[in-house]
C-alpha positions as YAML, in Angstrom:
chain: A
units: angstrom
residues:
- id: 1
  name: MET
  ca: [0.00, 0.00, 0.00]
- id: 2
  name: GLU
  ca: [1.27, 3.45, -0.86]
- id: 3
  name: GLY
  ca: [2.80, 5.27, 2.11]
- id: 4
  name: SER
  ca: [3.30, 2.09, 4.21]
- id: 5
  name: VAL
  ca: [6.56, 1.20, 6.01]
- id: 6
  name: ASP
  ca: [8.04, -2.31, 5.88]
- id: 7
  name: THR
  ca: [8.63, -3.35, 9.52]
- id: 8
  name: SER
  ca: [9.45, -7.02, 8.97]
- id: 9
  name: LYS
  ca: [13.04, -6.41, 10.21]
- id: 10
  name: ALA
  ca: [12.16, -3.93, 12.95]
- id: 11
  name: GLU
  ca: [13.46, -6.17, 15.78]
- id: 12
  name: ARG
  ca: [16.73, -7.19, 14.10]
- id: 13
  name: ALA
  ca: [19.71, -6.33, 16.33]
- id: 14
  name: VAL
  ca: [21.97, -3.63, 14.82]
- id: 15
  name: TRP
  ca: [25.25, -2.12, 16.07]
- id: 16
  name: LEU
  ca: [25.96, 1.60, 15.79]
- id: 17
  name: MET
  ca: [29.67, 2.43, 15.51]
- id: 18
  name: LYS
  ca: [31.13, 5.95, 15.72]
- id: 19
  name: CYS
  ca: [34.57, 5.96, 14.12]
- id: 20
  name: PRO
  ca: [37.15, 8.63, 13.18]
- id: 21
  name: ALA
  ca: [36.82, 10.10, 9.68]
- id: 22
  name: LEU
  ca: [40.15, 8.55, 8.62]
- id: 23
  name: VAL
  ca: [38.86, 5.08, 9.56]
- id: 24
  name: SER
  ca: [35.64, 5.65, 7.63]
- id: 25
  name: ARG
  ca: [37.65, 6.66, 4.55]
- id: 26
  name: SER
  ca: [39.93, 3.62, 4.91]
- id: 27
  name: LEU
  ca: [36.97, 1.23, 5.17]
- id: 28
  name: SER
  ca: [35.25, 2.81, 2.15]
- id: 29
  name: SER
  ca: [38.47, 2.74, 0.12]
- id: 30
  name: SER
  ca: [39.18, -0.91, 1.00]
- id: 31
  name: SER
  ca: [35.60, -1.90, 0.17]
- id: 32
  name: SER
  ca: [35.56, -0.14, -3.22]
- id: 33
  name: SER
  ca: [39.01, -1.40, -4.29]
- id: 34
  name: SER
  ca: [38.34, -5.01, -3.29]
- id: 35
  name: SER
  ca: [37.97, -7.42, -6.22]
- id: 36
  name: SER
  ca: [35.54, -9.58, -4.29]
- id: 37
  name: SER
  ca: [32.40, -8.29, -2.59]
- id: 38
  name: ALA
  ca: [32.95, -10.83, 0.22]
- id: 39
  name: ALA
  ca: [36.46, -9.63, 1.05]
- id: 40
  name: ALA
  ca: [36.77, -8.45, 4.67]
- id: 41
  name: VAL
  ca: [37.74, -4.80, 5.24]
- id: 42
  name: ALA
  ca: [38.19, -5.20, 9.01]
- id: 43
  name: LYS
  ca: [38.14, -7.83, 11.74]
- id: 44
  name: VAL
  ca: [36.34, -7.48, 15.10]
- id: 45
  name: VAL
  ca: [37.73, -9.52, 18.00]
- id: 46
  name: VAL
  ca: [35.49, -10.24, 21.03]
- id: 47
  name: SER
  ca: [37.33, -11.09, 24.29]
- id: 48
  name: ILE
  ca: [35.37, -12.54, 27.24]
- id: 49
  name: ASP
  ca: [36.73, -12.88, 30.78]
- id: 50
  name: PRO
  ca: [34.84, -15.82, 32.41]
- id: 51
  name: LEU
  ca: [36.04, -14.75, 35.86]
- id: 52
  name: ARG
  ca: [34.23, -11.41, 35.54]
- id: 53
  name: SER
  ca: [30.91, -12.67, 34.19]
- id: 54
  name: ASN
  ca: [28.95, -10.30, 36.42]
- id: 55
  name: ASP
  ca: [31.05, -7.31, 35.40]
- id: 56
  name: SER
  ca: [29.82, -5.09, 32.57]
- id: 57
  name: HIS
  ca: [33.43, -4.84, 31.36]
- id: 58
  name: SER
  ca: [33.95, -8.60, 31.13]
- id: 59
  name: THR
  ca: [33.45, -8.44, 27.35]
- id: 60
  name: GLN
  ca: [35.95, -6.37, 25.34]
- id: 61
  name: PHE
  ca: [35.73, -5.50, 21.64]
- id: 62
  name: THR
  ca: [38.67, -4.59, 19.39]
- id: 63
  name: MET
  ca: [38.93, -3.95, 15.66]
- id: 64
  name: GLU
  ca: [41.80, -4.54, 13.25]
- id: 65
  name: LEU
  ca: [41.70, -2.89, 9.82]
- id: 66
  name: ALA
  ca: [42.48, -5.29, 7.00]
- id: 67
  name: GLY
  ca: [44.01, -2.77, 4.57]
- id: 68
  name: THR
  ca: [47.67, -3.32, 3.67]
- id: 69
  name: GLU
  ca: [48.46, 0.26, 2.57]
- id: 70
  name: LEU
  ca: [47.12, 2.43, 5.36]
- id: 71
  name: GLY
  ca: [50.09, 4.77, 5.74]
- id: 72
  name: ASN
  ca: [50.03, 6.32, 9.22]
- id: 73
  name: VAL
  ca: [46.46, 5.22, 9.88]
- id: 74
  name: PRO
  ca: [46.48, 2.98, 13.01]
- id: 75
  name: LYS
  ca: [45.32, -0.60, 12.41]
- id: 76
  name: PHE
  ca: [44.21, -1.52, 15.93]
- id: 77
  name: TYR
  ca: [41.31, 0.13, 17.80]
- id: 78
  name: SER
  ca: [39.42, -0.38, 21.04]
- id: 79
  name: MET
  ca: [35.63, -0.32, 20.78]
- id: 80
  name: ASP
  ca: [33.97, 1.04, 23.94]
- id: 81
  name: MET
  ca: [30.47, -0.42, 24.13]
- id: 82
  name: SER
  ca: [27.54, 1.50, 25.60]
- id: 83
  name: LYS
  ca: [23.86, 0.68, 26.02]
- id: 84
  name: ASP
  ca: [22.93, 3.98, 27.66]
- id: 85
  name: PHE
  ca: [21.45, 5.90, 24.74]
- id: 86
  name: VAL
  ca: [18.11, 7.00, 23.34]
- id: 87
  name: PRO
  ca: [16.35, 4.07, 21.57]
- id: 88
  name: MET
  ca: [16.98, 4.29, 17.82]
- id: 89
  name: SER
  ca: [16.12, 2.34, 14.69]
- id: 90
  name: ILE
  ca: [17.66, 2.17, 11.22]
- id: 91
  name: PHE
  ca: [15.56, 3.16, 8.17]
- id: 92
  name: SER
  ca: [16.28, 2.80, 4.46]
- id: 93
  name: GLU
  ca: [14.60, 4.07, 1.32]
- id: 94
  name: SER
  ca: [14.70, 2.34, -2.07]
- id: 95
  name: GLN
  ca: [12.61, 3.39, -5.05]
- id: 96
  name: GLY
  ca: [10.28, 5.35, -2.79]
- id: 97
  name: LYS
  ca: [9.76, 2.43, -0.39]
- id: 98
  name: ILE
  ca: [10.71, 2.98, 3.26]
- id: 99
  name: SER
  ca: [11.84, 0.01, 5.38]
- id: 100
  name: VAL
  ca: [12.94, -0.48, 8.98]
- id: 101
  name: GLU
  ca: [16.28, -2.32, 8.85]
- id: 102
  name: GLY
  ca: [16.65, -2.99, 12.58]
- id: 103
  name: LYS
  ca: [16.90, -1.64, 16.13]
- id: 104
  name: ILE
  ca: [20.18, -0.40, 17.63]
- id: 105
  name: PHE
  ca: [21.09, -2.57, 20.62]
- id: 106
  name: ASN
  ca: [24.73, -1.59, 21.14]
- id: 107
  name: LYS
  ca: [26.65, 1.63, 20.50]
- id: 108
  name: PHE
  ca: [30.43, 1.65, 20.05]
- id: 109
  name: ASP
  ca: [33.00, 4.46, 20.19]
- id: 110
  name: MET
  ca: [36.33, 3.69, 18.51]
- id: 111
  name: ARG
  ca: [39.72, 4.92, 19.74]
- id: 112
  name: PRO
  ca: [43.29, 3.90, 18.79]
- id: 113
  name: GLN
  ca: [44.86, 1.33, 21.09]
- id: 114
  name: TYR
  ca: [47.88, 2.38, 23.14]
- id: 115
  name: GLU
  ca: [50.41, 0.74, 20.81]
- id: 116
  name: ALA
  ca: [48.95, 2.74, 17.90]
- id: 117
  name: ILE
  ca: [49.17, 6.12, 19.68]
- id: 118
  name: ASP
  ca: [52.55, 7.00, 18.11]
- id: 119
  name: SER
  ca: [51.40, 6.57, 14.52]
- id: 120
  name: TYR
  ca: [48.10, 8.28, 15.29]
- id: 121
  name: GLY
  ca: [49.90, 11.23, 16.87]
- id: 122
  name: LYS
  ca: [52.13, 11.58, 13.79]
- id: 123
  name: LEU
  ca: [49.07, 11.54, 11.55]
- id: 124
  name: CYS
  ca: [47.35, 14.19, 13.71]
- id: 125
  name: ARG
  ca: [50.40, 16.46, 13.53]
- id: 126
  name: GLU
  ca: [50.50, 16.16, 9.73]
- id: 127
  name: ARG
  ca: [46.80, 16.99, 9.46]
- id: 128
  name: THR
  ca: [47.14, 19.90, 11.91]
- id: 129
  name: LYS
  ca: [50.07, 21.34, 9.97]
- id: 130
  name: LYS
  ca: [48.08, 21.12, 6.75]
- id: 131
  name: TYR
  ca: [45.04, 22.72, 8.41]
- id: 132
  name: MET
  ca: [47.03, 25.59, 9.96]
- id: 133
  name: THR
  ca: [48.68, 26.47, 6.63]
- id: 134
  name: LYS
  ca: [46.44, 28.94, 4.82]
- id: 135
  name: ASN
  ca: [46.92, 29.76, 1.16]
- id: 136
  name: ARG
  ca: [46.08, 33.42, 0.70]
- id: 137
  name: GLN
  ca: [45.56, 34.97, -2.71]
- id: 138
  name: ILE
  ca: [45.56, 38.67, -3.53]
- id: 139
  name: GLN
  ca: [43.54, 39.77, -6.54]
- id: 140
  name: VAL
  ca: [43.74, 43.31, -7.87]
- id: 141
  name: ILE
  ca: [40.54, 44.58, -9.46]
- id: 142
  name: GLY
  ca: [41.08, 47.48, -11.80]
- id: 143
  name: LEU
  ca: [38.74, 49.64, -13.82]
- id: 144
  name: GLU
  ca: [39.41, 50.52, -17.44]
- id: 145
  name: LYS
  ca: [38.00, 54.02, -16.92]
- id: 146
  name: PRO
  ca: [37.70, 55.94, -13.66]
- id: 147
  name: MET
  ca: [34.16, 56.55, -12.50]
- id: 148
  name: ILE
  ca: [33.56, 60.32, -12.31]
- id: 149
  name: PRO
  ca: [30.23, 61.52, -10.92]
- id: 150
  name: MET
  ca: [28.23, 63.94, -13.03]
- id: 151
  name: PRO
  ca: [27.94, 67.58, -11.86]
- id: 152
  name: GLY
  ca: [25.08, 68.08, -9.42]
- id: 153
  name: MET
  ca: [24.83, 64.35, -8.72]
- id: 154
  name: ILE
  ca: [27.21, 64.23, -5.77]
- id: 155
  name: THR
  ca: [25.46, 63.25, -2.58]
- id: 156
  name: HIS
  ca: [26.85, 62.47, 0.81]
- id: 157
  name: VAL
  ca: [25.55, 59.30, 2.43]
- id: 158
  name: GLN
  ca: [26.55, 58.48, 5.96]
- id: 159
  name: GLU
  ca: [26.16, 54.80, 6.69]
- id: 160
  name: LYS
  ca: [24.78, 53.98, 10.07]
- id: 161
  name: ARG
  ca: [27.09, 51.45, 11.59]
- id: 162
  name: LYS
  ca: [25.57, 48.53, 13.36]
- id: 163
  name: PRO
  ca: [26.79, 47.87, 16.89]
- id: 164
  name: PRO
  ca: [29.32, 45.02, 17.04]
- id: 165
  name: VAL
  ca: [27.86, 41.66, 17.91]
- id: 166
  name: LYS
  ca: [29.09, 40.41, 21.24]
- id: 167
  name: ALA
  ca: [30.88, 37.08, 21.29]
- id: 168
  name: SER
  ca: [28.30, 35.66, 23.68]
- id: 169
  name: GLU
  ca: [25.49, 36.50, 21.21]
- id: 170
  name: THR
  ca: [27.02, 34.64, 18.28]
- id: 171
  name: LYS
  ca: [26.10, 31.02, 17.68]
- id: 172
  name: ARG
  ca: [29.15, 28.81, 17.59]
- id: 173
  name: THR
  ca: [29.20, 26.03, 14.98]
- id: 174
  name: ARG
  ca: [30.72, 22.64, 15.72]
- id: 175
  name: ARG
  ca: [33.74, 21.59, 13.70]
- id: 176
  name: ASP
  ca: [34.40, 18.03, 12.55]
- id: 177
  name: ARG
  ca: [35.50, 15.94, 15.58]
- id: 178
  name: GLY
  ca: [38.72, 14.75, 13.89]
- id: 179
  name: GLU
  ca: [39.57, 18.33, 12.90]
- id: 180
  name: MET
  ca: [38.98, 19.51, 16.49]
- id: 181
  name: GLU
  ca: [41.29, 16.81, 17.89]
- id: 182
  name: ASP
  ca: [44.03, 18.02, 15.55]
- id: 183
  name: ILE
  ca: [43.56, 21.61, 16.73]
- id: 184
  name: MET
  ca: [43.65, 20.50, 20.38]
- id: 185
  name: PHE
  ca: [46.94, 18.64, 19.89]
- id: 186
  name: LYS
  ca: [48.37, 21.79, 18.29]
- id: 187
  name: LEU
  ca: [47.26, 23.97, 21.21]
- id: 188
  name: PHE
  ca: [48.74, 21.61, 23.79]
- id: 189
  name: GLU
  ca: [52.02, 21.71, 21.90]
- id: 190
  name: GLN
  ca: [52.09, 25.46, 22.64]
- id: 191
  name: GLN
  ca: [51.43, 25.04, 26.39]
- id: 192
  name: SER
  ca: [50.65, 22.07, 28.60]
- id: 193
  name: ASN
  ca: [47.71, 23.45, 30.61]
- id: 194
  name: TRP
  ca: [44.53, 25.26, 29.50]
- id: 195
  name: THR
  ca: [41.31, 26.29, 31.18]
- id: 196
  name: LEU
  ca: [37.95, 25.49, 29.60]
- id: 197
  name: LYS
  ca: [37.24, 29.19, 29.02]
- id: 198
  name: GLU
  ca: [40.59, 29.70, 27.26]
- id: 199
  name: LEU
  ca: [40.01, 26.73, 24.95]
- id: 200
  name: ILE
  ca: [36.50, 27.94, 24.04]
- id: 201
  name: VAL
  ca: [37.93, 31.36, 23.10]
- id: 202
  name: LYS
  ca: [40.80, 29.79, 21.13]
- id: 203
  name: THR
  ca: [38.64, 27.32, 19.16]
- id: 204
  name: ASP
  ca: [35.32, 29.23, 19.04]
- id: 205
  name: GLN
  ca: [33.41, 26.00, 19.80]
- id: 206
  name: PRO
  ca: [30.27, 25.34, 21.89]
- id: 207
  name: GLU
  ca: [31.00, 24.66, 25.56]
- id: 208
  name: GLN
  ca: [29.25, 21.27, 25.66]
- id: 209
  name: PHE
  ca: [31.10, 20.05, 22.55]
- id: 210
  name: MET
  ca: [34.41, 21.25, 24.01]
- id: 211
  name: LYS
  ca: [33.70, 19.29, 27.22]
- id: 212
  name: GLU
  ca: [33.13, 16.12, 25.14]
- id: 213
  name: ILE
  ca: [36.47, 16.59, 23.35]
- id: 214
  name: LEU
  ca: [38.30, 17.25, 26.64]
- id: 215
  name: LYS
  ca: [36.76, 14.15, 28.25]
- id: 216
  name: GLY
  ca: [38.36, 11.94, 25.61]
- id: 217
  name: LEU
  ca: [41.76, 13.64, 25.39]
- id: 218
  name: CYS
  ca: [42.52, 15.28, 28.75]
- id: 219
  name: VAL
  ca: [42.50, 15.00, 32.52]
- id: 220
  name: TYR
  ca: [41.22, 17.76, 34.84]
- id: 221
  name: ASN
  ca: [43.41, 19.06, 37.68]
- id: 222
  name: ASN
  ca: [41.35, 19.38, 40.86]
- id: 223
  name: LYS
  ca: [44.27, 20.57, 42.99]
- id: 224
  name: GLY
  ca: [47.89, 21.62, 42.88]
- id: 225
  name: ALA
  ca: [49.63, 24.43, 41.02]
- id: 226
  name: ASN
  ca: [47.55, 23.79, 37.87]
- id: 227
  name: GLN
  ca: [44.18, 23.55, 39.64]
- id: 228
  name: GLY
  ca: [41.22, 24.26, 37.38]
- id: 229
  name: THR
  ca: [43.07, 23.44, 34.13]
- id: 230
  name: TYR
  ca: [43.14, 20.58, 31.65]
- id: 231
  name: GLU
  ca: [46.19, 18.69, 30.40]
- id: 232
  name: LEU
  ca: [46.61, 15.82, 27.92]
- id: 233
  name: LYS
  ca: [46.35, 12.24, 29.09]
- id: 234
  name: PRO
  ca: [49.76, 10.53, 29.49]
- id: 235
  name: GLU
  ca: [49.41, 8.47, 26.31]
- id: 236
  name: TYR
  ca: [48.72, 11.58, 24.19]
- id: 237
  name: LYS
  ca: [51.49, 13.55, 25.92]
- id: 238
  name: ARG
  ca: [53.95, 10.86, 24.89]
- id: 239
  name: SER
  ca: [53.05, 11.11, 21.22]
- id: 240
  name: ILE
  ca: [53.44, 14.92, 21.23]
- id: 241
  name: GLN
  ca: [56.64, 15.08, 23.27]
- id: 242
  name: ASP
  ca: [58.32, 12.48, 21.07]
- id: 243
  name: PRO
  ca: [57.40, 13.58, 17.51]
- id: 244
  name: ASN
  ca: [60.11, 11.42, 15.89]
- id: 245
  name: SER
  ca: [58.90, 8.17, 17.49]
...
């Protein structure tokens, strides 16, 4: 019937995986260049600790990319599983027909494993350097003949200037998460400790989004000489302090 939705697969279990943009590109590239449609582009390993059966962390998920020419893209990733999210379903549309493809039961967030931090840090520095380099062009616009006003046609118009918009009144737009991580690494190369307010001013990003980025990359100092500031986690510090590793 016209306008109906196919729900025959509505209860099929589906995984939702959030991955870095570079991983998404690698998976798409490997899939499109593969000679066989059944060729694997990545391998997911599930590890279960029988001694911690009652522990929510007894099951661990890791992923290994199958590409052979990945450059500095890390091959090994941890997949942090979460079931605490708003119920969601997957929909598809084909030739005007809408279908429910399944319900999301598990959500995963990917991050490079510790042994891949060095190569990931090198890749981030390369991307940051490319992002920070701006190509400026100067174009001179000339007129063949000067514009001379006719006699009696000269009028004086004073433009009423609008008051400057305060920074707090402007709506900040989120950048791509991978791009923001590159910018954060660059900032922490300049100095080791930053406050949340300083980072918001430097990056011009929404406060909530900045807190999400900091949660994944940094630790917060509750006391000591650097109280009230953020600094990189030890594994990320190591990749920045040793750029030739």
